[in-house]
N, C-alpha and C positions, 0 to 999 in steps of 0.2 A: 503493500499499500503505499502511495505516496504521501509524503509529508504536506500539510497545507498551511498556508499563511494567511493572516489578513491584513491588507492594506491598513496602513495608520491613517491615510487620508481618507480615501472613499470607501473601507471596510469591505472592500472587495475580497472574497476567499479564492483563492488561487494556488496552484502547485507552487513550490518554493521556486525565487528566481531573485535576480538582481533588482527588477523593475517592475512594477503594478503593469498588469496587462489591461487594465481600464483605463487608468489615469495617467500611467506613464511616467511616473515619479520614481527617482531613483532611490531606494530604501536608504542607502548609506548616506545620500546627502541630505535626505529628509530627516533622518535621526539626528545628523550632525547639526542640523539648523534648529530642530527643536531642542538640542541640549545646550546651545548657546545661551550665555546669560542675558536676561531681558534688559534693554538698554535703560538707562537712568532716566527718569522722569517719564516714563509711559507704562500705562497702566495694561493690562493683558489685553483689555478691549481696543486699546489704540494701537496696538503692536502691528506694525505692518503685514505681519505674516496672518494676522488673524481679521483684516479687513475684509469687506464685501469684495470692494476693487480687485483684490489679488486673487479671491476666489472666481470672480467674473473672468478676470484674465485667464485664469488658469482653465477654465471651461471652455473660453474662446480659443485659446492655444489648441487643446484637444480637439476641438470640432474642426480647427483650421488644418491641423495635422492629418487627421481622419481624411478631410474632404480631398486635401491634396495627394494623398496615398490611393484612395479611390478614383481619383481623376486620371492618375499616373496610370493606374491597372486599366482603366477604361479608354485611354488615348493607346495603350498597347495592343488591346482586344481591337480595336478598330483598326488599328494599323495593319495588324495581322491579317484580318479577314478581308482589307483593302488588298494587300499584297497576293493574298490567294486568288482574289477575283482578278486584278490586273497582273497576271504572271509577267507580262513583258517590261513593267515598268522596273528601273532602277531605284535603288532606297539607298538612304544615308547610310545604313547598316552596312551595304557591298564595301564602303571606303573603307571600314574598320575590318571587314573580313577579308579583304584581299592582302593586306601586309601578312595577318596570319597565315592564310593560304599559302602564300609565296614562301613565308618564312619555314613552313613545313617540308617544302621541298629540299630546302637547303638543309634542315634538322635532321631529316631521315636519309639523305643523301649516302653519309657512309655506310648504309645497309645495303645497298644496289639499288639496281632501276625496279626491282618488283616492288619494293616499299617506298621508293623516293617519289614516284608518280602519284600512288594514291595517299601519301604522307601529306601533300598539301589540304585535302579534305580531311584526312585525321585530325591535322594541326587544327585548321578552320572550326571543327566540333570540339576538339580537345580543350581549347582555351575557356569557352564558354561554360564548359563543364567543371573545371578546376576550380573557376570564379565562383560557380552555382554552389559547389561543395563548400567552399570556403565561406561563402555568406551564409550558407544554412547552418554550419557550425556557429558561426559568431551569431546567428539567430536574428539576422537582417533580412527578414521576409521580403520587404519591397525590392532590394537589391536581388535577394535569390529569384523572385518572380521575373524580374528583366534579364537575368541571366538564362532562365528557362527561356523566355520569349525570344532571346537572341539565338539559343541553339537551336530552337524551333525553325526560326527564320532562316536559319542555315541550310535547312531542307530544302527552301524552295529553292535557293541558289543551285544547290548540289543536283536537284533532279532536273534543271533546265541543263546544266553543266553534262550530266550524265547523257541526256536525251540527245544533246547535241554531238556525242562522240562519233557517231557516223558521219554526219553532214560536216563537222567542223566549220559552221557558218557563224560561230560566236567569235567576236574580237578578243582574243586573249591577251594578257599582260606579258607573258613570256614569248620569247621567239623560238623557232626549231620545233624540237619533239614537242608532243603536247601527249597529256593522259589519254585522249581519244587516239592518237597514232599508237601509242603504246597498247591500248586494249586490243585495236585491230591488226596489230603485228602479233601479238599474243594469242589473239583468238578469244579474248576474253568478251568482247562485245557482241 
């Protein structure tokens, strides 16, 4: 059974952690502020931490934080579905993916042609996956969601790239042999 704690600010019961899942306070900072001596000349009701303004500001900050997160998730979902519908369009993430893809060819080149050519695609998928795992461990769920979006968006480009392996009509960044010519030469396609 998992230990539960109660938030000292909003009384939300949750599994143990470093911050409240409802109001977002960091327990260590909240406890340290509460243990600070009261300023001289102010009663408990006049203390800035106990004012209605600070509570209102905290609720507005919480609302704005959540609204911002949900907006970003909504934009990512809209953008992903737009990319699925408009498959021929170029997206801003393609400029991010291209260096990771090309670096993969260099990274995997010591292992021979068999892994060097698909190494671009492997690298293009590897970096968002590594970052997604990193942010998941850090419990940064919005960053994890973006990395998952980035990981999935890569498959849209990979599908276009693989569909072009026979035709070789896409303009490619590198010159000379490509993954498509390698696939045809080895009988993979």
